[in-house]
N, C-alpha and C positions, 0 to 999 in steps of 0.2 A: 176510284176504288183502291183500297189499301189491302194488300195481301199480307197476312200475319201467320208466321209459323209458330205453332204451339206444341210444347212437349208435355205429354202425359208420362211422367216418370214414376216408375214403381220400384219399390225395394223388395227385398226377399220375403218380407211379411205381407206383400201385396198391398201396401199402403201407397197412396199417391202424394207426390210432393206439391205443395201449394206455397205461393209467396203472397205477401200482402203489399199492395201498391202504396208508394209514398203519398202523403197527403197533398203535396203540391202538384200532382199530375191529375189528368182527367180520370175520374173513377177512384180517386185517392181513398185509401182505407179499405177498399174491396180486396177480396182474395182472388187469385187467378192462377191458372196453369202458366208456368214460365214460358217465355218466348218473346217474339217481337216482329217488327216490320221487315219485310224483304226489301233489300236494296235493288235498284235497277240492275238488270242483267244477272241477278243472283238466283240460283235455284232455291226451291223451298227447303230442301235438305241442307243446303249450304247456309241458308238463313237460320234454320233451326240450330245447326251446329255452332254458328257464330254467336247467336243470341244467348244460348245456354252457357257458352264459355264466358261471355261478358257478364251475364246476370248472376249466375250461380257457380261459375268456376268448374263446370264439368265438361268432359269431352264425350260427345256422342260416338258410340262405336257401332250401334245397330238400332235402327228405328224403322217402323212400318207405318204407312199412312193409315189413319183410323177413320177420319170423318172430315168433311168440308162443310163449313157453316157460313153462308152469306148472311150479313146482317146490316140493316140500314138504321143508323142512329139519328137520321134526320139531317144532321150537319156533316156526316161522313158515312160512307159505305165501306164496310170491311168484309173480307172473306177470311175466316179463320181456317187454317189447314192444320188439323190436329194429327200429331204423330205419337204412336206409342213408342217410347224410348225403352227398348229391351235391355240394352247394355250400354254402360257408360263408365268412364274412369274419372277418378277424382272424388272428393268429398264435397257435396253441395254446401255452399255458404252464401250468405248475403254479400253481394258485391256492388250493387247499384242503388243503395239507399232504401231498399225495401224495409217496411216496418217490421216484418217478421217472416219466418219460413217454418213450415212444419210438415210432418208426414201425417196423413189423415187416412183412417180406415174408409174404404169406399162407401160403406153403409152410412157414414156420417157426413158425406159431402153436402147433403141437403142443409146442414147446419151452418155452412159457410156462404156468406153473401158474396156474389160474384157479379161482374158486368153482365148485362142481359145477353150479349152475344155468346157467352160461355154456357148458357143454359142447356142447349142440346148436347154439348160435349159432356157436361156434368151428368146429365141424364144417361147418356150412353155408357159412361164409365160405371155409374151406379147399377144400371139395369143389365147391361150386357156383360159387364165386368171386363177387366183388362188384366191379363196375367203375364 
């Protein structure tokens, strides 16, 4: 089982930040909420903070657990731990070879193809809203 910390990052316009996976990785070309795998002995919040710093150059200042999604891809089992990142410092930028990064209106998230495990998170953000 792989634990993954995922950041639902919103801006002042209440848009959500998405990144597009590099083509050479599993799920290449798909959009995702930034984040990554937890290291052994690392808390979920520490993993989220580390991954967002590495991937997009921001420092998490406040985040709240939003949703936990277990998903079995067949060849691996992941558990996504989504956090709403309320406050962060720094300007998000591509730092790990992502194909693109953009701010998306919540109502338009359905237009972005994501890995299957992200489906419940995308639905929660669209339906329940995150502010």
